[in-house]
VEXVEXKE-476947 format. One record per residue (C-alpha): residue in three letters; x, y, z. Coordinates in steps of 0.02 Angstrom, whole numbers, plus 50000, padded with zeros to 5 digits. Each point is the difference from the previous one (the first is absolute). Layout:
% VEXVEXKE-476947
[rec "ALA"; [X; Y; Z]],
...
//
This chain:
% VEXVEXKE-476947
[rec "UNK"; [50000; 49999; 49999]],
[rec "UNK"; [50057; 50180; 49976]],
[rec "UNK"; [50074; 50100; 50139]],
[rec "UNK"; [49956; 50174; 49940]],
[rec "UNK"; [49874; 50059; 49869]],
[rec "UNK"; [49999; 50172; 49925]],
[rec "UNK"; [49826; 50062; 49955]],
[rec "UNK"; [50009; 50095; 49835]],
[rec "UNK"; [49835; 50083; 50016]],
[rec "UNK"; [49893; 50116; 50107]],
[rec "UNK"; [49827; 50020; 50073]],
[rec "UNK"; [49885; 49859; 50046]],
[rec "UNK"; [50089; 49867; 49902]],
[rec "UNK"; [50168; 50039; 50084]],
[rec "UNK"; [49914; 49979; 50169]],
[rec "UNK"; [49918; 49839; 49940]],
[rec "UNK"; [50168; 49927; 49948]],
[rec "UNK"; [50082; 50060; 50164]],
[rec "UNK"; [49871; 49906; 50102]],
[rec "UNK"; [50027; 49838; 49905]],
[rec "UNK"; [50189; 50017; 50027]],
[rec "UNK"; [49982; 50027; 50185]],
[rec "UNK"; [49890; 49845; 50014]],
[rec "UNK"; [50140; 49899; 49914]],
[rec "UNK"; [50129; 50076; 50117]],
[rec "UNK"; [50085; 50098; 49863]],
[rec "UNK"; [50083; 50167; 50029]],
[rec "UNK"; [49930; 50144; 49891]],
[rec "UNK"; [50070; 50148; 49907]],
[rec "UNK"; [49881; 50137; 49942]],
[rec "UNK"; [50051; 50117; 49859]],
[rec "UNK"; [49919; 50166; 49983]],
[rec "UNK"; [50004; 50167; 49910]],
[rec "UNK"; [50015; 50164; 50092]],
[rec "UNK"; [49811; 50019; 49992]],
[rec "UNK"; [49978; 49831; 50087]],
[rec "UNK"; [50118; 50028; 50146]],
[rec "UNK"; [49857; 49987; 50125]],
[rec "UNK"; [49912; 49857; 49912]],
[rec "UNK"; [49934; 49858; 50109]],
[rec "UNK"; [50108; 49865; 49918]],
[rec "UNK"; [50151; 50107; 50033]],
[rec "UNK"; [49955; 50016; 50181]],
[rec "UNK"; [49973; 49812; 50025]],
[rec "UNK"; [50144; 49929; 49900]],
[rec "UNK"; [50160; 49942; 50085]],
[rec "UNK"; [50100; 50118; 49891]],
[rec "UNK"; [49960; 50135; 49872]],
[rec "UNK"; [50097; 50085; 49858]],
[rec "UNK"; [49951; 50156; 49904]],
[rec "UNK"; [50030; 49960; 49818]],
[rec "UNK"; [49960; 50168; 49922]],
[rec "UNK"; [49893; 50155; 49985]],
[rec "UNK"; [49810; 50006; 49983]],
[rec "UNK"; [49977; 49946; 49819]],
[rec "UNK"; [49982; 49812; 49977]],
[rec "UNK"; [50121; 50000; 49854]],
[rec "UNK"; [50135; 50067; 50120]],
[rec "UNK"; [49960; 49884; 50145]],
[rec "UNK"; [49888; 49848; 49986]],
[rec "UNK"; [50053; 49973; 49818]],
[rec "UNK"; [50184; 50044; 50033]],
[rec "UNK"; [50083; 49831; 49977]],
[rec "UNK"; [50176; 50054; 50046]],
[rec "UNK"; [49939; 50079; 50165]],
[rec "UNK"; [49899; 49846; 50045]],
[rec "UNK"; [50148; 49885; 49959]],
[rec "UNK"; [50109; 50112; 50110]],
[rec "UNK"; [49870; 49983; 50140]],
[rec "UNK"; [50010; 49812; 49987]],
[rec "UNK"; [50192; 50002; 50015]],
[rec "UNK"; [50000; 50128; 50144]],
[rec "UNK"; [49877; 49899; 50104]],
[rec "UNK"; [50052; 49822; 49948]],
[rec "UNK"; [49827; 49959; 49932]],
[rec "UNK"; [50005; 49829; 49912]],
[rec "UNK"; [49832; 50018; 49915]],
[rec "UNK"; [49884; 50132; 49929]],
[rec "UNK"; [49811; 49998; 49996]],
[rec "UNK"; [49936; 50122; 49870]],
[rec "UNK"; [49813; 49998; 50046]],
[rec "UNK"; [49893; 50058; 49854]],
[rec "UNK"; [50033; 50144; 49882]],
[rec "UNK"; [50166; 50089; 49993]],
[rec "UNK"; [50134; 49867; 49962]],
[rec "UNK"; [49892; 49846; 50030]],
[rec "UNK"; [49996; 49949; 49817]],
[rec "UNK"; [50167; 50069; 49947]],
[rec "UNK"; [50106; 49856; 49931]],
[rec "UNK"; [50157; 50109; 49998]],
[rec "UNK"; [49985; 50033; 50183]],
[rec "UNK"; [49972; 49815; 50041]],
[rec "UNK"; [50156; 49956; 49895]],
[rec "UNK"; [50107; 50130; 50083]],
[rec "UNK"; [49957; 49936; 50173]],
[rec "UNK"; [50040; 49824; 49944]],
[rec "UNK"; [50168; 50056; 49937]],
[rec "UNK"; [50036; 50071; 50174]],
[rec "UNK"; [49946; 49840; 50086]],
[rec "UNK"; [49842; 50080; 50068]],
[rec "UNK"; [49837; 49901; 49987]],
[rec "UNK"; [49854; 50083; 49908]],
[rec "UNK"; [49837; 49945; 50087]],
[rec "UNK"; [49906; 49966; 49842]],
[rec "UNK"; [50013; 49906; 49836]],
[rec "UNK"; [50155; 49986; 49893]],
[rec "UNK"; [50052; 50144; 49890]],
[rec "UNK"; [49961; 49884; 49850]],
[rec "UNK"; [49820; 49975; 50055]],
[rec "UNK"; [49978; 50185; 50032]],
[rec "UNK"; [50061; 50037; 49826]],
[rec "UNK"; [49894; 49877; 49906]],
[rec "UNK"; [49844; 50053; 50093]],
[rec "UNK"; [50037; 50184; 49997]],
[rec "UNK"; [49995; 50007; 49812]],
[rec "UNK"; [49816; 49979; 49957]],
[rec "UNK"; [50035; 49923; 49829]],
[rec "UNK"; [50123; 49871; 50072]],
[rec "UNK"; [49882; 49968; 50149]],
[rec "UNK"; [49858; 49960; 49885]],
[rec "UNK"; [50106; 49884; 49895]],
[rec "UNK"; [50061; 49914; 50161]],
[rec "UNK"; [49824; 49983; 50065]],
[rec "UNK"; [49943; 49917; 49839]],
[rec "UNK"; [50148; 49876; 50012]],
[rec "UNK"; [49951; 49964; 50178]],
[rec "UNK"; [49816; 49962; 49958]],
[rec "UNK"; [49927; 50162; 50072]],
[rec "UNK"; [49854; 50062; 49897]],
[rec "UNK"; [50028; 50169; 49915]],
[rec "UNK"; [49901; 50136; 49917]],
[rec "UNK"; [50004; 49979; 49810]],
[rec "UNK"; [50127; 50125; 49932]],
[rec "UNK"; [50161; 50031; 49909]],
[rec "UNK"; [50141; 49874; 50014]],
[rec "UNK"; [50123; 50136; 50042]],
[rec "UNK"; [50030; 50186; 49985]],
[rec "UNK"; [49900; 50094; 49865]],
[rec "UNK"; [50122; 50115; 49914]],
[rec "UNK"; [49899; 50087; 49865]],
[rec "UNK"; [49826; 50066; 49969]],
[rec "UNK"; [49978; 49875; 49854]],
[rec "UNK"; [50042; 49853; 50116]],
[rec "UNK"; [49881; 50072; 50133]],
[rec "UNK"; [49857; 50004; 49874]],
[rec "UNK"; [50035; 49823; 49943]],
[rec "UNK"; [50007; 49936; 50177]],
[rec "UNK"; [49836; 50090; 50043]],
[rec "UNK"; [49914; 49917; 49851]],
[rec "UNK"; [50059; 49832; 50064]],
[rec "UNK"; [49943; 50016; 50178]],
[rec "UNK"; [49850; 50116; 49967]],
[rec "UNK"; [49953; 50169; 50069]],
[rec "UNK"; [50002; 50074; 50126]],
[rec "UNK"; [50189; 49982; 50036]],
[rec "UNK"; [50114; 50053; 50143]],
[rec "UNK"; [50173; 50069; 49967]],
[rec "UNK"; [50116; 49984; 50148]],
[rec "UNK"; [50178; 50049; 50044]],
[rec "UNK"; [50118; 49849; 50008]],
[rec "UNK"; [50108; 50070; 50135]],
[rec "UNK"; [49879; 50067; 50130]],
[rec "UNK"; [49824; 50010; 50078]],
[rec "UNK"; [49890; 50109; 50104]],
[rec "UNK"; [49900; 50054; 49842]],
[rec "UNK"; [50142; 50097; 49922]],
[rec "UNK"; [50028; 49959; 49818]],
[rec "UNK"; [49829; 49916; 49993]],
[rec "UNK"; [49872; 50048; 49865]],
[rec "UNK"; [49836; 49924; 49938]],
[rec "UNK"; [49952; 50006; 49813]],
[rec "UNK"; [49818; 49951; 49963]],
[rec "UNK"; [50016; 50018; 49811]],
[rec "UNK"; [50135; 50004; 49870]],
[rec "UNK"; [49973; 50188; 49986]],
[rec "UNK"; [50053; 50020; 50184]],
[rec "UNK"; [50149; 49882; 49989]],
[rec "UNK"; [50123; 50118; 49920]],
[rec "UNK"; [49990; 50134; 50137]],
[rec "UNK"; [49991; 49869; 50140]],
[rec "UNK"; [50153; 49908; 49933]],
[rec "UNK"; [50108; 50156; 49987]],
[rec "UNK"; [49942; 50071; 50167]],
[rec "UNK"; [50033; 49834; 50090]],
[rec "UNK"; [50178; 49993; 49932]],
[rec "UNK"; [50033; 50182; 50046]],
[rec "UNK"; [49932; 49976; 50179]],
[rec "UNK"; [50099; 49835; 50019]],
[rec "UNK"; [50160; 50088; 49948]],
[rec "UNK"; [49973; 50143; 50120]],
[rec "UNK"; [49954; 49894; 50148]],
[rec "UNK"; [50114; 49850; 49979]],
[rec "UNK"; [50136; 50053; 49874]],
[rec "UNK"; [49937; 49863; 49882]],
[rec "UNK"; [49872; 50028; 49861]],
[rec "UNK"; [49965; 49813; 49975]],
[rec "UNK"; [49815; 49960; 50004]],
[rec "UNK"; [49898; 49844; 49967]],
[rec "UNK"; [49813; 49970; 49968]],
[rec "UNK"; [49864; 49900; 50082]],
[rec "UNK"; [49815; 49972; 49976]],
[rec "UNK"; [49905; 50128; 50105]],
[rec "UNK"; [49879; 49920; 50121]],
[rec "UNK"; [49840; 50099; 50031]],
[rec "UNK"; [49952; 49965; 50185]],
[rec "UNK"; [50133; 49888; 50077]],
[rec "UNK"; [50041; 49979; 50181]],
[rec "UNK"; [50178; 50010; 50062]],
[rec "UNK"; [50041; 49835; 50084]],
[rec "UNK"; [50172; 49954; 50063]],
[rec "UNK"; [50080; 49846; 50076]],
[rec "UNK"; [50129; 50011; 50140]],
[rec "UNK"; [50144; 49878; 49980]],
[rec "UNK"; [50156; 49964; 50098]],
[rec "UNK"; [50146; 49886; 49961]],
[rec "UNK"; [50166; 49951; 50074]],
[rec "UNK"; [50110; 49992; 49843]],
[rec "UNK"; [50023; 49814; 50024]],
[rec "UNK"; [49849; 49946; 49897]],
[rec "UNK"; [49870; 50019; 50140]],
[rec "UNK"; [49860; 50125; 49981]],
[rec "UNK"; [49820; 50027; 50058]],
[rec "UNK"; [49858; 50121; 49969]],
[rec "UNK"; [49906; 50088; 50137]],
[rec "UNK"; [49841; 50026; 49909]],
[rec "UNK"; [49928; 50144; 49902]],
[rec "UNK"; [49970; 50183; 50031]],
[rec "UNK"; [49877; 50111; 49910]],
[rec "UNK"; [50074; 50175; 49969]],
[rec "UNK"; [49872; 50066; 49878]],
[rec "UNK"; [49957; 50161; 50088]],
[rec "UNK"; [50132; 50115; 49928]],
[rec "UNK"; [50024; 50182; 49954]],
[rec "UNK"; [50120; 50038; 49857]],
[rec "UNK"; [50062; 49822; 50004]],
[rec "UNK"; [50043; 50016; 50186]],
[rec "UNK"; [49915; 49882; 50121]],
[rec "UNK"; [49904; 50071; 50145]],
[rec "UNK"; [49903; 49851; 50071]],
[rec "UNK"; [50051; 49816; 49997]],
[rec "UNK"; [49913; 49841; 50054]],
[rec "UNK"; [50048; 49818; 50032]],
[rec "UNK"; [49941; 49882; 49943]],
[rec "UNK"; [49930; 50072; 49835]],
[rec "UNK"; [49813; 50007; 50043]],
[rec "UNK"; [49923; 49962; 49833]],
[rec "UNK"; [50113; 49864; 49926]],
[rec "UNK"; [49944; 49821; 50028]],
[rec "UNK"; [50116; 49906; 50117]],
[rec "UNK"; [50041; 49864; 49876]],
[rec "UNK"; [50063; 50134; 49879]],
[rec "UNK"; [50102; 50083; 50141]],
[rec "UNK"; [50079; 49832; 50041]],
[rec "UNK"; [50038; 49965; 49817]],
[rec "UNK"; [50082; 50169; 49961]],
[rec "UNK"; [50093; 49993; 50168]],
[rec "UNK"; [50077; 49831; 49958]],
[rec "UNK"; [50048; 50060; 49828]],
[rec "UNK"; [50096; 50143; 50076]],
[rec "UNK"; [50080; 49896; 50134]],
[rec "UNK"; [50056; 49868; 49873]],
[rec "UNK"; [50072; 50139; 49892]],
[rec "UNK"; [50103; 50067; 50149]],
[rec "UNK"; [50064; 49824; 50038]],
[rec "UNK"; [50055; 49980; 49823]],
[rec "UNK"; [50089; 50167; 50005]],
[rec "UNK"; [50076; 49964; 50170]],
[rec "UNK"; [49939; 50167; 50057]],
[rec "UNK"; [50055; 50063; 50170]],
[rec "UNK"; [49901; 50116; 50110]],
[rec "UNK"; [49829; 50083; 49989]],
[rec "UNK"; [49919; 50042; 49837]],
[rec "UNK"; [49830; 50044; 49932]],
[rec "UNK"; [49931; 49944; 49832]],
[rec "UNK"; [49868; 50123; 49938]],
[rec "UNK"; [49854; 49961; 49887]],
[rec "UNK"; [49849; 50080; 49921]],
[rec "UNK"; [49849; 49887; 50024]],
[rec "UNK"; [49852; 50012; 49882]],
[rec "UNK"; [49867; 49872; 49947]],
[rec "UNK"; [50076; 49869; 50116]],
[rec "UNK"; [50169; 50013; 49916]],
[rec "UNK"; [50168; 50057; 50073]],
[rec "UNK"; [50122; 50101; 49895]],
[rec "UNK"; [50176; 50036; 50061]],
[rec "UNK"; [50049; 50180; 50017]],
[rec "UNK"; [50167; 50000; 50091]],
[rec "UNK"; [50098; 49928; 50140]],
[rec "UNK"; [50059; 50111; 50143]],
[rec "UNK"; [50163; 49924; 50072]],
[rec "UNK"; [49982; 50076; 50174]],
[rec "UNK"; [49890; 50022; 50148]],
[rec "UNK"; [49836; 50081; 49959]],
[rec "UNK"; [49920; 50143; 50096]],
[rec "UNK"; [49844; 49889; 50021]],
[rec "UNK"; [50092; 49849; 50070]],
[rec "UNK"; [49917; 50013; 50170]],
[rec "UNK"; [49831; 49936; 49938]],
[rec "UNK"; [50084; 49838; 49941]],
[rec "UNK"; [50090; 49987; 50165]],
[rec "UNK"; [49839; 50021; 50096]],
[rec "UNK"; [49900; 49864; 49908]],
[rec "UNK"; [50144; 49874; 50011]],
[rec "UNK"; [50075; 50044; 50168]],
[rec "UNK"; [50168; 50005; 49912]],
[rec "UNK"; [50138; 50130; 50016]],
[rec "UNK"; [50060; 50037; 49825]],
[rec "UNK"; [50140; 50121; 50050]],
[rec "UNK"; [50065; 49875; 50133]],
[rec "UNK"; [50007; 49863; 49866]],
[rec "UNK"; [50084; 50121; 49872]],
[rec "UNK"; [50144; 50024; 50122]],
[rec "UNK"; [50012; 49810; 50038]],
[rec "UNK"; [50011; 49945; 49819]],
[rec "UNK"; [50122; 50140; 49954]],
[rec "UNK"; [50111; 49928; 50138]],
[rec "UNK"; [49998; 49836; 49906]],
[rec "UNK"; [49870; 49906; 50102]],
[rec "UNK"; [49864; 49895; 49914]],
[rec "UNK"; [49822; 50054; 49994]],
[rec "UNK"; [49914; 49965; 50164]],
[rec "UNK"; [49838; 49936; 49922]],
[rec "UNK"; [49931; 49901; 49859]],
[rec "UNK"; [49843; 50039; 49898]],
[rec "UNK"; [49896; 49874; 50105]],
[rec "UNK"; [50045; 50097; 50155]],
[rec "UNK"; [49918; 50162; 49933]],
[rec "UNK"; [49826; 50030; 50072]],
[rec "UNK"; [49886; 50146; 49983]],
[rec "UNK"; [49910; 50079; 50144]],
[rec "UNK"; [49858; 50124; 49967]],
[rec "UNK"; [50014; 50161; 49899]],
[rec "UNK"; [50116; 50151; 50009]],
[rec "UNK"; [49992; 50177; 49929]],
[rec "UNK"; [50136; 50136; 49994]],
[rec "UNK"; [49971; 50185; 49962]],
[rec "UNK"; [50144; 50120; 49969]],
[rec "UNK"; [49984; 50156; 50103]],
[rec "UNK"; [50096; 50138; 49911]],
[rec "UNK"; [50040; 50180; 50046]],
[rec "UNK"; [49896; 50063; 49854]],
[rec "UNK"; [49845; 50109; 49972]],
[rec "UNK"; [49860; 49867; 49988]],
[rec "UNK"; [49918; 50100; 49855]],
[rec "UNK"; [50145; 50062; 49897]],
[rec "UNK"; [50135; 49876; 50057]],
[rec "UNK"; [50127; 50141; 50014]],
[rec "UNK"; [50138; 49955; 50124]],
[rec "UNK"; [49976; 50070; 50174]],
[rec "UNK"; [50169; 50000; 50092]],
[rec "UNK"; [50017; 50078; 50170]],
[rec "UNK"; [49994; 49969; 50187]],
[rec "UNK"; [49884; 49873; 50073]],
[rec "UNK"; [49925; 50089; 50146]],
[rec "UNK"; [49894; 49855; 50067]],
[rec "UNK"; [50015; 49814; 49957]],
[rec "UNK"; [49885; 49862; 50062]],
[rec "UNK"; [50012; 49835; 49899]],
[rec "UNK"; [49859; 49876; 50004]],
[rec "UNK"; [50014; 49845; 50110]],
[rec "UNK"; [49906; 49852; 50069]],
[rec "UNK"; [49969; 49819; 49943]],
[rec "UNK"; [50045; 49967; 49818]],
[rec "UNK"; [50085; 50169; 49971]],
[rec "UNK"; [50180; 50030; 49947]],
[rec "UNK"; [50081; 50169; 49959]],
[rec "UNK"; [50166; 50003; 49911]],
[rec "UNK"; [50060; 50177; 50018]],
[rec "UNK"; [50160; 50096; 50053]],
[rec "UNK"; [49919; 50170; 50041]],
[rec "UNK"; [49968; 50066; 50171]],
[rec "UNK"; [49926; 50154; 50084]],
[rec "UNK"; [50114; 50147; 49959]],
[rec "UNK"; [50076; 49918; 49849]],
[rec "UNK"; [50030; 50105; 49848]],
[rec "UNK"; [49952; 49918; 49834]],
[rec "UNK"; [50134; 50055; 49878]],
[rec "UNK"; [49953; 50057; 49825]],
[rec "UNK"; [50138; 49897; 49916]],
[rec "UNK"; [49932; 49826; 49998]],
[rec "UNK"; [49844; 49892; 49981]],
[rec "UNK"; [49853; 50072; 50101]],
[rec "UNK"; [49955; 49833; 50090]],
[rec "UNK"; [49960; 50031; 50182]],
[rec "UNK"; [49957; 49821; 50036]],
[rec "UNK"; [49906; 49844; 49955]],
[rec "UNK"; [49841; 49947; 50091]],
[rec "UNK"; [49977; 49811; 49990]],
[rec "UNK"; [49845; 49917; 50068]],
[rec "UNK"; [49955; 49814; 50011]],
[rec "UNK"; [49837; 49910; 50026]],
[rec "UNK"; [49930; 49827; 49988]],
[rec "UNK"; [49901; 50050; 49847]],
[rec "UNK"; [50007; 50146; 49877]],
[rec "UNK"; [49842; 50083; 50071]],
[rec "UNK"; [50075; 49989; 50177]],
[rec "UNK"; [50163; 50071; 49930]],
[rec "UNK"; [49907; 50147; 49920]],
[rec "UNK"; [49910; 50037; 50160]],
[rec "UNK"; [50165; 49998; 50094]],
[rec "UNK"; [50076; 50114; 49875]],
[rec "UNK"; [49855; 50121; 50023]],
[rec "UNK"; [50030; 50002; 50187]],
[rec "UNK"; [50184; 50018; 49981]],
[rec "UNK"; [49984; 50148; 49878]],
[rec "UNK"; [49888; 50087; 50122]],
[rec "UNK"; [50133; 49979; 50136]],
[rec "UNK"; [50152; 50059; 49898]],
[rec "UNK"; [50044; 50183; 50025]],
[rec "UNK"; [50136; 50094; 49916]],
[rec "UNK"; [50001; 50193; 50024]],
[rec "UNK"; [50115; 50132; 49932]],
[rec "UNK"; [50006; 49934; 49820]],
[rec "UNK"; [49867; 49950; 49877]],
[rec "UNK"; [49976; 49810; 49975]],
[rec "UNK"; [49907; 49877; 49894]],
[rec "UNK"; [49902; 49934; 50153]],
[rec "UNK"; [49841; 50091; 49943]],
[rec "UNK"; [50007; 49913; 49834]],
[rec "UNK"; [50002; 49827; 50077]],
[rec "UNK"; [49858; 50050; 50120]],
[rec "UNK"; [49896; 50041; 49846]],
[rec "UNK"; [50052; 49843; 49902]],
[rec "UNK"; [49958; 49882; 50139]],
[rec "UNK"; [49817; 50047; 49982]],
[rec "UNK"; [49990; 49979; 49807]],
[rec "UNK"; [49892; 49852; 49947]],
[rec "UNK"; [50128; 49948; 49868]],
[rec "UNK"; [50138; 49992; 50129]],
[rec "UNK"; [49889; 49901; 50121]],
[rec "UNK"; [49958; 49877; 49862]],
[rec "UNK"; [50177; 49990; 49931]],
[rec "UNK"; [49933; 50061; 49832]],
[rec "UNK"; [50142; 50103; 49931]],
[rec "UNK"; [50142; 49995; 49872]],
[rec "UNK"; [50158; 50099; 49970]],
[rec "UNK"; [49906; 50149; 49927]],
[rec "UNK"; [49864; 50009; 50137]],
[rec "UNK"; [50089; 50121; 50121]],
[rec "UNK"; [50048; 50130; 49868]],
[rec "UNK"; [49821; 49999; 49936]],
[rec "UNK"; [49935; 50019; 50176]],
[rec "UNK"; [50117; 50148; 50035]],
[rec "UNK"; [49951; 50087; 49840]],
[rec "UNK"; [49817; 49980; 50038]],
[rec "UNK"; [50018; 50062; 50178]],
[rec "UNK"; [50110; 50153; 49972]],
[rec "UNK"; [49964; 50137; 50126]],
//
């Protein structure tokens, strides 16, 4: 087992990793920017190192500074959390060259799944169902038109090197294709430094279903069930559930085993999430995230399994601690992401938290690193925390979420809590009757 882990992240995920390390008896090193000098994970870690000024590019993305922090403190492993350097193959490779373990998959697996075209090709080879689309990058408008005729309109043009909705355009007709194709390439180049794009059949009303997997790099891998992440705004998830409430259990078991078998074949190490669009009882691969997901707690809650704890174990060379037959599901879990944002305009709302009272009680978990008097800096993601609730059934879970939202108080900054208090009363939400477009349509229809 590792003796000292450097946590290359901030906020709630840094605190989440720190807690797992402490339970494993591992010393911790917190890195931080100048803006995060008083952050909770910095206060609780055994050691801390400032790696740069406020901007993420000068601190949390500063590989030389992070490497120096490892060497100064004697850290023998790095946990990258999510975001920042968590899917940076170069970072993983540099750590390996310096005999420092990267708590995550190999640089090779990060690379093949980080390129959307290569990821789709790999998924097809592994037997994972994919959306009909181009075999590789589409390099000209003429090729785009030919591909669109083959798969049928509407089509989706996507950046090969990134995600988050950037470099993504829909063309419903050939007349729209030219502008969509050129715009997607321009956005992809600006966002990711690579104008490569590919094309897929555009699905009208799909749900976003993902499968949590974890492997040990020795040919052992399991899945921990599905999550429904369909409630999204601008391709960013705001509400996640496990298990997926509207997918038949036999289908969930089938797609889960397909994913786990693929990870065994790859000899994948660590946690990962395979994401799908689900429409008309069919799953279509979108991408694989080779890291811990923001929404991992809902999978933990329904399986009683600590994913971060296991990430650390397998990165240290230990075998997976469970087999697929050991995985059981208990009830239903929902997570909502509470951001420091205006609940109407979604403009960021940094500032000082003057009063903070998180929800509690049976079946309630709050993953957050804020506290009363904490100043939310304007330089990073606006996440205040994640409210996770669990119940024996989905209706019980929804009722518990309603109660927890009523208890949760954050004063001093605007938050998205009022949005969730409205959503919980919507008939479509209560019935689980929504797709990836539902929330944006709801927000448009309820503008104030």
